[in-house]
N, C-alpha and C positions, 0 to 999 in steps of 0.2 A: 211259977207264981203267976196268977191271972191278973189281968188289968181290970180296973173298975168297970163294971157292967158285963164282964165276961162270965160265962158259965163254964164249968169244966168241959162240957161237950164242945163248946165253941172254941175253947183254947187248945184243945187236943190237936186239931189239924195243924195249927200254927207251930206247936211244939214238934210235931212229926216233920213238918216242912223244914224247920230249922235243923233238926237232927239229920235229915237227908242231905241238906246243903252242906253241913259240916263234914259228913261222911264222904261226900263227893269231893270236897276240898282236899281231904286227906289223900284220896285216890289220885287226884290230879297232881298233887305235890309229889307223891311217890313216883309217878311216871316221869316227872321232871328230874327227880333224883336219880332214877335209873338211867335216864339219858345223859346226865351230867357226870355221874360218878360210878355207874355200873351197879350190878346187883349187890356187890360187896358193900357199897355205900349206903344201902337201904337199912336204916335203923329207925326206931321210933323217934329218937331224938332228932336225927337228920331230917326226917319227913316233917316233924312238928315245926322245926325251924323254917323249913321251906314254905310250909302252910301258914306260918305266923300264929301258931297256937301252942298250947302247952303239951308236953309229951303225954300227960295223963289222958288227953282227949284221943290221941292216936291209939293208945292201948285200950281205951274204952271201946272204940269201934272195932279195933283189930288187935286182939290180945297177943298174937304172935306175928313174927315177920312173915311166916308162911302164909297166914291168912291175909296179910296185907298185900303180898305179892300176887296171890290168887285173885283178889279183888281188883288189883291194878290191871293185870292182864285181862281179866274178865270185863272190866269197864272199857278198856281199849278195844277189845274185840266187839263188844256190843255196839260201840260207835262205828267201827269199821263195817260191821254187817249192815247197819242202818244205811250207811253211805252206799254200800254195794247194792242194796235193795233199790235205792233210788236210781242208780245207774242202770240196773236191770229193767226197771220200769220204763226208762227212756228207750232202751234197746228193744223192749217188747213191742214198741210202737212202730219199729222199722220193719220193712218188708224183706223178702229173701234177696233182693237186689240192692241192699243198702250200700251207701257210699263207704268205701273201706276207710277213708280218712276220718269220717264221722264216727264210725264204730271204734276205731283205735283211739280217737280223741276221748270218747266216753269212758273207755277202759282206763286210759292213763289218768284222766281226771279223778276217777273213782279210787284208784290205788295210790295216788300221790298224797304224801304226808310230809310234815315238817321234818327237817334233818334230825332234830333232837328226838322226835317221836319215832323216826325210823330206827335210830340207834337203840332206843328203849325196846322197840318191837323185837329186834334181833336178840337183844340181851335176854328178854323174857322167853323167846323161843328156845334159846340154848339152855336156859335154866329149866325148862320143862323136861329136858332129858334127865335132870337130877331130882326134880320134885314132881312126883306123880300127880299131885293135885293141880298142876298147871297144864297137864297134857291135853285134857279134854277141850279147854278153851282155845289152846293153841291149834289143835286139830280143827276145831270149829271155824277158826279164822281161815285156815288154809282151804277148807271145803267151801267157804264163802267166796274166796277168790276164784277157785276152780269153777264154781257155778257161774260166775260172771264171765269167765273165759269161755266156758262151754256155750253159753248163750251167744256171745260175740261170734264165735266160730260158726255156730249154727246159722246166725243171721247172714254170714258171709258165704253160706252155701256148703259148708264142710260136711262131709259124710263120715268124718273121723273126729267129731267134736269131743267125745269123751276122752279119747287118747290124747288129743292135742291140748286139752285144757290143762292137764297136769304139766305137760312140757312147757306150756306158755307161762304158767305160774312160776315154775322153777326158773325159767329164764328171767322173768321180772324180778324175782327175789335175788338172783345172781347179779343182775344189773344194779339193783339198789345197794347190794353189799359192796360191789366194786366202787360205786359212786361215793360211798362213805370213806373208803380207803383212798380213792383217787378222785377228788372233786374237780377234776379238770373240766372246764366249761365245754370243751370240744368232745367230751366223752359221748354225749348223746348222739351227735351227728356222726362221729367217727366209729363208734362201737355199738352203742345201744340200738339205734334205729336200724342199721343193716341187719343186726341179729334178729330183731323182732320181725322185720319184713321177711327174712329167710324162713323163720319158723311159721309165719303166717302163710307163706307160699307153699310150705310143705303140707300143712293140714287144711288149707282153704285156698287152693290155687286160683289166681285171678282168671285164668283161662280154663274154665271147667269143661270146655267142649272136648 
């Protein structure tokens, strides 16, 4: 319904904007449900309740749970890739003798997400093994992390950046998964940091002479 003075052409962008906002609200709610209840907890009714809308709206935008999950992982990955691109832009400005602490800091800041989002991310990764429609976006996310790691290693003078990038991402994923299981505050200093530094020294030794 148009407001007084509106033409159909003028009202259309507003309708499109409202529709896009509602669709995004459904995706955001689905990601929260995945983080709180797991994949099995994702239903149109549960997502609608989380979003504060009627179930009919969730099925309007996503007729099946599969389409909802694909959009949820796709939305998460899109945001992740945008953050990774920003981090890469910062690293691009550094020279070959960049400070190791600054490079690592940029990487960790880029890959850090809220615990609930981290759980949802792993849930969706695992589900991609069962739902082919999820595999491409899951792979795109991993490739985005690998690109950031490759650039970081290159900036640290590595001549094995391609090889090291996959190892680096695998290590970070493993660290994140262990932190979910064991949220011990000492884990970073006791386990994570020494492991990251060991991998870094393998592929980008500080003494390159």
